[in-house]
C-alpha atoms as an extended CHARMM CRD file, in Angstrom:
* protein
*
       190  EXT
         1         1  UNK       CA             96.7940000000      -72.4010000000       63.6720000000  PROA      1               0.0000000000
         2         2  UNK       CA             94.0890000000      -71.9100000000       61.1080000000  PROA      2               0.0000000000
         3         3  UNK       CA             94.3280000000      -69.1900000000       58.5350000000  PROA      3               0.0000000000
         4         4  UNK       CA             91.2880000000      -66.8950000000       58.4400000000  PROA      4               0.0000000000
         5         5  UNK       CA             89.1160000000      -67.1390000000       55.3610000000  PROA      5               0.0000000000
         6         6  UNK       CA             86.6020000000      -64.6760000000       53.9910000000  PROA      6               0.0000000000
         7         7  UNK       CA             86.3630000000      -61.2600000000       52.4370000000  PROA      7               0.0000000000
         8         8  UNK       CA             87.6040000000      -58.0310000000       53.8470000000  PROA      8               0.0000000000
         9         9  UNK       CA             85.2440000000      -55.1050000000       54.1250000000  PROA      9               0.0000000000
        10        10  UNK       CA             87.1160000000      -53.3180000000       51.3350000000  PROA      10              0.0000000000
        11        11  UNK       CA             86.7340000000      -56.2690000000       48.9440000000  PROA      11              0.0000000000
        12        12  UNK       CA             83.0340000000      -56.5710000000       49.7220000000  PROA      12              0.0000000000
        13        13  UNK       CA             82.3970000000      -52.8490000000       49.1280000000  PROA      13              0.0000000000
        14        14  UNK       CA             84.2920000000      -52.9870000000       45.8270000000  PROA      14              0.0000000000
        15        15  UNK       CA             82.1110000000      -55.8740000000       44.6090000000  PROA      15              0.0000000000
        16        16  UNK       CA             78.9340000000      -54.0170000000       45.6560000000  PROA      16              0.0000000000
        17        17  UNK       CA             80.0310000000      -50.9060000000       43.7170000000  PROA      17              0.0000000000
        18        18  UNK       CA             80.8180000000      -52.9450000000       40.5840000000  PROA      18              0.0000000000
        19        19  UNK       CA             77.4420000000      -54.7370000000       40.7500000000  PROA      19              0.0000000000
        20        20  UNK       CA             75.6240000000      -51.4020000000       41.2020000000  PROA      20              0.0000000000
        21        21  UNK       CA             77.3580000000      -49.9530000000       38.1250000000  PROA      21              0.0000000000
        22        22  UNK       CA             76.4890000000      -53.0140000000       36.0300000000  PROA      22              0.0000000000
        23        23  UNK       CA             72.8270000000      -52.8690000000       37.0930000000  PROA      23              0.0000000000
        24        24  UNK       CA             72.6630000000      -49.1580000000       36.2620000000  PROA      24              0.0000000000
        25        25  UNK       CA             73.9150000000      -49.8910000000       32.7530000000  PROA      25              0.0000000000
        26        26  UNK       CA             71.8540000000      -53.0550000000       32.1660000000  PROA      26              0.0000000000
        27        27  UNK       CA             68.3740000000      -52.0430000000       33.3990000000  PROA      27              0.0000000000
        28        28  UNK       CA             67.5390000000      -49.6080000000       30.5500000000  PROA      28              0.0000000000
        29        29  UNK       CA             68.5550000000      -52.2710000000       28.0280000000  PROA      29              0.0000000000
        30        30  UNK       CA             66.1990000000      -54.7610000000       29.6190000000  PROA      30              0.0000000000
        31        31  UNK       CA             63.3160000000      -52.2520000000       29.5930000000  PROA      31              0.0000000000
        32        32  UNK       CA             63.8290000000      -51.6740000000       25.8700000000  PROA      32              0.0000000000
        33        33  UNK       CA             63.9800000000      -55.4140000000       25.2380000000  PROA      33              0.0000000000
        34        34  UNK       CA             60.8330000000      -56.0970000000       27.2910000000  PROA      34              0.0000000000
        35        35  UNK       CA             58.8680000000      -53.4300000000       25.3980000000  PROA      35              0.0000000000
        36        36  UNK       CA             60.1040000000      -54.6700000000       22.0260000000  PROA      36              0.0000000000
        37        37  UNK       CA             59.2150000000      -58.3000000000       22.7780000000  PROA      37              0.0000000000
        38        38  UNK       CA             55.8060000000      -57.3410000000       24.1950000000  PROA      38              0.0000000000
        39        39  UNK       CA             54.9580000000      -55.2460000000       21.1440000000  PROA      39              0.0000000000
        40        40  UNK       CA             56.1270000000      -58.0020000000       18.7940000000  PROA      40              0.0000000000
        41        41  UNK       CA             53.9090000000      -60.4720000000       20.6470000000  PROA      41              0.0000000000
        42        42  UNK       CA             50.8870000000      -58.1600000000       20.4480000000  PROA      42              0.0000000000
        43        43  UNK       CA             51.4890000000      -57.4720000000       16.7420000000  PROA      43              0.0000000000
        44        44  UNK       CA             51.7520000000      -61.1920000000       16.0280000000  PROA      44              0.0000000000
        45        45  UNK       CA             48.5270000000      -61.8670000000       17.9390000000  PROA      45              0.0000000000
        46        46  UNK       CA             46.6790000000      -59.1890000000       15.9620000000  PROA      46              0.0000000000
        47        47  UNK       CA             48.1200000000      -60.3640000000       12.6160000000  PROA      47              0.0000000000
        48        48  UNK       CA             47.2260000000      -63.9610000000       13.3990000000  PROA      48              0.0000000000
        49        49  UNK       CA             43.6240000000      -63.0050000000       14.1400000000  PROA      49              0.0000000000
        50        50  UNK       CA             43.3790000000      -60.8210000000       11.0050000000  PROA      50              0.0000000000
        51        51  UNK       CA             44.6000000000      -63.7290000000        8.8830000000  PROA      51              0.0000000000
        52        52  UNK       CA             42.2760000000      -66.1530000000       10.6670000000  PROA      52              0.0000000000
        53        53  UNK       CA             39.2390000000      -63.8890000000       10.0860000000  PROA      53              0.0000000000
        54        54  UNK       CA             40.1370000000      -63.4990000000        6.4060000000  PROA      54              0.0000000000
        55        55  UNK       CA             40.6050000000      -67.2380000000        5.8810000000  PROA      55              0.0000000000
        56        56  UNK       CA             37.3300000000      -68.0030000000        7.6860000000  PROA      56              0.0000000000
        57        57  UNK       CA             35.4970000000      -65.5010000000        5.4560000000  PROA      57              0.0000000000
        58        58  UNK       CA             36.8270000000      -67.2720000000        2.3670000000  PROA      58              0.0000000000
        59        59  UNK       CA             36.0730000000      -70.7180000000        3.8220000000  PROA      59              0.0000000000
        60        60  UNK       CA             32.5560000000      -69.8140000000        4.9700000000  PROA      60              0.0000000000
        61        61  UNK       CA             31.6470000000      -67.7530000000        1.9160000000  PROA      61              0.0000000000
        62        62  UNK       CA             31.8080000000      -64.2980000000        3.5000000000  PROA      62              0.0000000000
        63        63  UNK       CA             30.5390000000      -62.3050000000        6.3850000000  PROA      63              0.0000000000
        64        64  UNK       CA             33.2940000000      -62.6590000000        8.9810000000  PROA      64              0.0000000000
        65        65  UNK       CA             33.9540000000      -59.6720000000       11.2400000000  PROA      65              0.0000000000
        66        66  UNK       CA             36.8730000000      -58.8520000000       13.5200000000  PROA      66              0.0000000000
        67        67  UNK       CA             35.8660000000      -56.0520000000       15.8860000000  PROA      67              0.0000000000
        68        68  UNK       CA             37.2110000000      -54.5240000000       19.0420000000  PROA      68              0.0000000000
        69        69  UNK       CA             35.1630000000      -55.1790000000       22.1310000000  PROA      69              0.0000000000
        70        70  UNK       CA             34.7460000000      -53.4500000000       25.4800000000  PROA      70              0.0000000000
        71        71  UNK       CA             34.2540000000      -56.8070000000       27.2250000000  PROA      71              0.0000000000
        72        72  UNK       CA             35.4790000000      -59.7270000000       25.0800000000  PROA      72              0.0000000000
        73        73  UNK       CA             35.4480000000      -62.0980000000       28.0550000000  PROA      73              0.0000000000
        74        74  UNK       CA             31.7600000000      -61.4680000000       28.8470000000  PROA      74              0.0000000000
        75        75  UNK       CA             29.2630000000      -64.3130000000       28.5650000000  PROA      75              0.0000000000
        76        76  UNK       CA             27.9120000000      -62.8000000000       25.3290000000  PROA      76              0.0000000000
        77        77  UNK       CA             30.6300000000      -60.4860000000       23.9630000000  PROA      77              0.0000000000
        78        78  UNK       CA             29.6690000000      -57.8200000000       21.4420000000  PROA      78              0.0000000000
        79        79  UNK       CA             31.4640000000      -55.2690000000       19.3290000000  PROA      79              0.0000000000
        80        80  UNK       CA             31.9910000000      -51.9640000000       21.0660000000  PROA      80              0.0000000000
        81        81  UNK       CA             33.5460000000      -48.5990000000       20.5460000000  PROA      81              0.0000000000
        82        82  UNK       CA             36.1160000000      -49.4710000000       23.2200000000  PROA      82              0.0000000000
        83        83  UNK       CA             37.0730000000      -45.8010000000       23.4750000000  PROA      83              0.0000000000
        84        84  UNK       CA             34.0820000000      -44.8720000000       25.6000000000  PROA      84              0.0000000000
        85        85  UNK       CA             34.0340000000      -44.9070000000       29.4060000000  PROA      85              0.0000000000
        86        86  UNK       CA             36.3750000000      -47.6240000000       30.5920000000  PROA      86              0.0000000000
        87        87  UNK       CA             37.4170000000      -48.5660000000       27.0490000000  PROA      87              0.0000000000
        88        88  UNK       CA             41.0470000000      -48.8110000000       25.9750000000  PROA      88              0.0000000000
        89        89  UNK       CA             40.6800000000      -49.2410000000       22.2320000000  PROA      89              0.0000000000
        90        90  UNK       CA             42.0920000000      -52.4150000000       20.7320000000  PROA      90              0.0000000000
        91        91  UNK       CA             44.0160000000      -53.0900000000       23.9670000000  PROA      91              0.0000000000
        92        92  UNK       CA             40.6390000000      -54.0630000000       25.5080000000  PROA      92              0.0000000000
        93        93  UNK       CA             40.5390000000      -57.0750000000       23.1980000000  PROA      93              0.0000000000
        94        94  UNK       CA             38.4930000000      -58.1420000000       20.2020000000  PROA      94              0.0000000000
        95        95  UNK       CA             36.1620000000      -60.8090000000       18.8980000000  PROA      95              0.0000000000
        96        96  UNK       CA             35.7800000000      -62.6180000000       15.5740000000  PROA      96              0.0000000000
        97        97  UNK       CA             32.3540000000      -63.8510000000       14.5130000000  PROA      97              0.0000000000
        98        98  UNK       CA             30.5090000000      -65.1500000000       11.4540000000  PROA      98              0.0000000000
        99        99  UNK       CA             28.1380000000      -62.3340000000       10.4680000000  PROA      99              0.0000000000
       100       100  UNK       CA             25.2750000000      -64.3500000000        8.9930000000  PROA      100             0.0000000000
       101       101  UNK       CA             23.1580000000      -61.3490000000        7.9410000000  PROA      101             0.0000000000
       102       102  UNK       CA             26.0950000000      -59.0520000000        6.9740000000  PROA      102             0.0000000000
       103       103  UNK       CA             24.9780000000      -56.3870000000        9.4500000000  PROA      103             0.0000000000
       104       104  UNK       CA             28.4950000000      -55.7070000000       10.7270000000  PROA      104             0.0000000000
       105       105  UNK       CA             27.3380000000      -56.1870000000       14.3210000000  PROA      105             0.0000000000
       106       106  UNK       CA             27.1600000000      -59.3560000000       16.3860000000  PROA      106             0.0000000000
       107       107  UNK       CA             23.6030000000      -60.6350000000       16.5240000000  PROA      107             0.0000000000
       108       108  UNK       CA             22.3240000000      -63.3780000000       18.7940000000  PROA      108             0.0000000000
       109       109  UNK       CA             22.4870000000      -65.9840000000       16.0190000000  PROA      109             0.0000000000
       110       110  UNK       CA             25.9880000000      -65.0810000000       14.7930000000  PROA      110             0.0000000000
       111       111  UNK       CA             28.4630000000      -67.7800000000       15.8880000000  PROA      111             0.0000000000
       112       112  UNK       CA             31.5050000000      -66.5520000000       17.7980000000  PROA      112             0.0000000000
       113       113  UNK       CA             34.6980000000      -67.8780000000       16.1840000000  PROA      113             0.0000000000
       114       114  UNK       CA             37.4560000000      -66.4540000000       18.3770000000  PROA      114             0.0000000000
       115       115  UNK       CA             37.8970000000      -64.1650000000       21.3780000000  PROA      115             0.0000000000
       116       116  UNK       CA             41.0400000000      -62.1950000000       22.2240000000  PROA      116             0.0000000000
       117       117  UNK       CA             41.2630000000      -61.1910000000       25.8660000000  PROA      117             0.0000000000
       118       118  UNK       CA             42.7490000000      -57.7970000000       26.7430000000  PROA      118             0.0000000000
       119       119  UNK       CA             46.3630000000      -57.7280000000       25.6450000000  PROA      119             0.0000000000
       120       120  UNK       CA             49.3650000000      -56.6970000000       27.6880000000  PROA      120             0.0000000000
       121       121  UNK       CA             48.9690000000      -52.9720000000       28.1820000000  PROA      121             0.0000000000
       122       122  UNK       CA             52.6380000000      -52.0090000000       28.1270000000  PROA      122             0.0000000000
       123       123  UNK       CA             51.8460000000      -50.4840000000       24.7580000000  PROA      123             0.0000000000
       124       124  UNK       CA             48.8680000000      -48.9100000000       23.0840000000  PROA      124             0.0000000000
       125       125  UNK       CA             47.1360000000      -49.9020000000       19.8950000000  PROA      125             0.0000000000
       126       126  UNK       CA             45.7060000000      -46.6890000000       18.6130000000  PROA      126             0.0000000000
       127       127  UNK       CA             44.8940000000      -47.4170000000       15.0050000000  PROA      127             0.0000000000
       128       128  UNK       CA             44.2140000000      -44.6620000000       12.5190000000  PROA      128             0.0000000000
       129       129  UNK       CA             41.0330000000      -46.2160000000       11.2200000000  PROA      129             0.0000000000
       130       130  UNK       CA             38.6650000000      -44.2060000000        9.0080000000  PROA      130             0.0000000000
       131       131  UNK       CA             36.1080000000      -41.9930000000       10.7620000000  PROA      131             0.0000000000
       132       132  UNK       CA             32.8950000000      -43.9050000000       10.2150000000  PROA      132             0.0000000000
       133       133  UNK       CA             30.4700000000      -46.0880000000       12.1140000000  PROA      133             0.0000000000
       134       134  UNK       CA             32.4870000000      -49.1330000000       11.0310000000  PROA      134             0.0000000000
       135       135  UNK       CA             35.8320000000      -47.7940000000       12.2590000000  PROA      135             0.0000000000
       136       136  UNK       CA             35.9380000000      -50.3450000000       15.0610000000  PROA      136             0.0000000000
       137       137  UNK       CA             35.5610000000      -53.3630000000       12.7640000000  PROA      137             0.0000000000
       138       138  UNK       CA             37.1670000000      -55.2320000000        9.9080000000  PROA      138             0.0000000000
       139       139  UNK       CA             34.4390000000      -56.9370000000        7.8640000000  PROA      139             0.0000000000
       140       140  UNK       CA             35.6310000000      -59.5650000000        5.3530000000  PROA      140             0.0000000000
       141       141  UNK       CA             33.7520000000      -60.6710000000        2.2130000000  PROA      141             0.0000000000
       142       142  UNK       CA             33.7340000000      -64.1210000000        0.5640000000  PROA      142             0.0000000000
       143       143  UNK       CA             36.7910000000      -63.1430000000       -1.5070000000  PROA      143             0.0000000000
       144       144  UNK       CA             38.7480000000      -62.0930000000        1.5910000000  PROA      144             0.0000000000
       145       145  UNK       CA             38.4570000000      -58.3910000000        0.7900000000  PROA      145             0.0000000000
       146       146  UNK       CA             37.5650000000      -55.8050000000        3.3870000000  PROA      146             0.0000000000
       147       147  UNK       CA             34.0690000000      -54.4400000000        3.0010000000  PROA      147             0.0000000000
       148       148  UNK       CA             34.2740000000      -51.3470000000        5.1870000000  PROA      148             0.0000000000
       149       149  UNK       CA             37.5520000000      -49.6460000000        4.2370000000  PROA      149             0.0000000000
       150       150  UNK       CA             38.3120000000      -47.1630000000        1.4940000000  PROA      150             0.0000000000
       151       151  UNK       CA             42.1020000000      -47.3070000000        1.4970000000  PROA      151             0.0000000000
       152       152  UNK       CA             45.1530000000      -48.7670000000        3.1990000000  PROA      152             0.0000000000
       153       153  UNK       CA             44.7160000000      -48.6920000000        6.9600000000  PROA      153             0.0000000000
       154       154  UNK       CA             47.5830000000      -48.3440000000        9.4170000000  PROA      154             0.0000000000
       155       155  UNK       CA             47.5160000000      -49.7370000000       12.9320000000  PROA      155             0.0000000000
       156       156  UNK       CA             50.4380000000      -48.3580000000       14.9670000000  PROA      156             0.0000000000
       157       157  UNK       CA             51.5130000000      -50.4630000000       17.9320000000  PROA      157             0.0000000000
       158       158  UNK       CA             53.5570000000      -48.0250000000       20.0390000000  PROA      158             0.0000000000
       159       159  UNK       CA             55.7550000000      -48.2530000000       23.0830000000  PROA      159             0.0000000000
       160       160  UNK       CA             55.8280000000      -46.1170000000       26.1910000000  PROA      160             0.0000000000
       161       161  UNK       CA             58.4290000000      -43.7590000000       27.5980000000  PROA      161             0.0000000000
       162       162  UNK       CA             61.9760000000      -43.4020000000       26.3450000000  PROA      162             0.0000000000
       163       163  UNK       CA             61.7220000000      -46.1880000000       23.7860000000  PROA      163             0.0000000000
       164       164  UNK       CA             58.4040000000      -45.2290000000       22.1610000000  PROA      164             0.0000000000
       165       165  UNK       CA             59.8640000000      -44.5220000000       18.7250000000  PROA      165             0.0000000000
       166       166  UNK       CA             62.4460000000      -47.2930000000       18.6150000000  PROA      166             0.0000000000
       167       167  UNK       CA             60.0130000000      -50.1030000000       19.4350000000  PROA      167             0.0000000000
       168       168  UNK       CA             56.9720000000      -48.9340000000       17.4360000000  PROA      168             0.0000000000
       169       169  UNK       CA             55.5680000000      -51.3400000000       14.8360000000  PROA      169             0.0000000000
       170       170  UNK       CA             52.9750000000      -50.5210000000       12.1820000000  PROA      170             0.0000000000
       171       171  UNK       CA             50.5330000000      -53.0620000000       10.7710000000  PROA      171             0.0000000000
       172       172  UNK       CA             49.3710000000      -52.2430000000        7.2340000000  PROA      172             0.0000000000
       173       173  UNK       CA             45.9950000000      -53.5760000000        6.1270000000  PROA      173             0.0000000000
       174       174  UNK       CA             45.1440000000      -53.3460000000        2.4230000000  PROA      174             0.0000000000
       175       175  UNK       CA             41.7270000000      -53.3600000000        0.7750000000  PROA      175             0.0000000000
       176       176  UNK       CA             42.4010000000      -56.9260000000       -0.3240000000  PROA      176             0.0000000000
       177       177  UNK       CA             42.3520000000      -57.8780000000        3.3610000000  PROA      177             0.0000000000
       178       178  UNK       CA             46.0220000000      -58.7210000000        3.6090000000  PROA      178             0.0000000000
       179       179  UNK       CA             47.8260000000      -57.5560000000        6.7250000000  PROA      179             0.0000000000
       180       180  UNK       CA             51.5740000000      -57.0900000000        7.0150000000  PROA      180             0.0000000000
       181       181  UNK       CA             54.0550000000      -55.4020000000        9.3260000000  PROA      181             0.0000000000
       182       182  UNK       CA             55.9330000000      -52.3910000000        7.9520000000  PROA      182             0.0000000000
       183       183  UNK       CA             59.7080000000      -52.4200000000        8.3090000000  PROA      183             0.0000000000
       184       184  UNK       CA             61.4690000000      -51.4660000000       11.5380000000  PROA      184             0.0000000000
       185       185  UNK       CA             61.4170000000      -47.7450000000       12.2080000000  PROA      185             0.0000000000
       186       186  UNK       CA             58.7000000000      -47.1410000000        9.6040000000  PROA      186             0.0000000000
       187       187  UNK       CA             55.6420000000      -45.1580000000       10.6870000000  PROA      187             0.0000000000
       188       188  UNK       CA             53.6290000000      -45.4810000000        7.4850000000  PROA      188             0.0000000000
       189       189  UNK       CA             52.5690000000      -48.1460000000        5.0010000000  PROA      189             0.0000000000
       190       190  UNK       CA             54.1250000000      -46.4560000000        1.9610000000  PROA      190             0.0000000000
């Protein structure tokens, strides 16, 4: 005679209960990790483009602009407020162009250097930029300095929900055009 093999109903239910408890404990940890990694990726993308724009301004002798755009993937992308109807701020994406006439806006003859498509919207990039007509742009001079800022600018990259404060990162942009990330848990550039 063959001995029966398999699980009893009691053993199966016990395994299901243990798996349910483990999932209940693990899921919040994964959400925190996903937000933290997404924000780090978005911060690194923004920093990379800031550094690229600055180096191109030095290489080309000035007039390079990084600006947020309502439609960076359009056939002829332009700078935009990106907070108007349908705009999501810096999350909508941005463009980098060589500003040949130093107007601060993309003209038809200004060559487009780089386009950043809309970034993953699990977080928001608010940015406490100065209140002025140039608050949606970073305009670099031939020395790599920022033309349109009057002080250190902070760009907070924040998370959503329960983990908003623990995953927030702040990018600090100085008048010299250098961008850096403030330490973990820091909300200012001090």
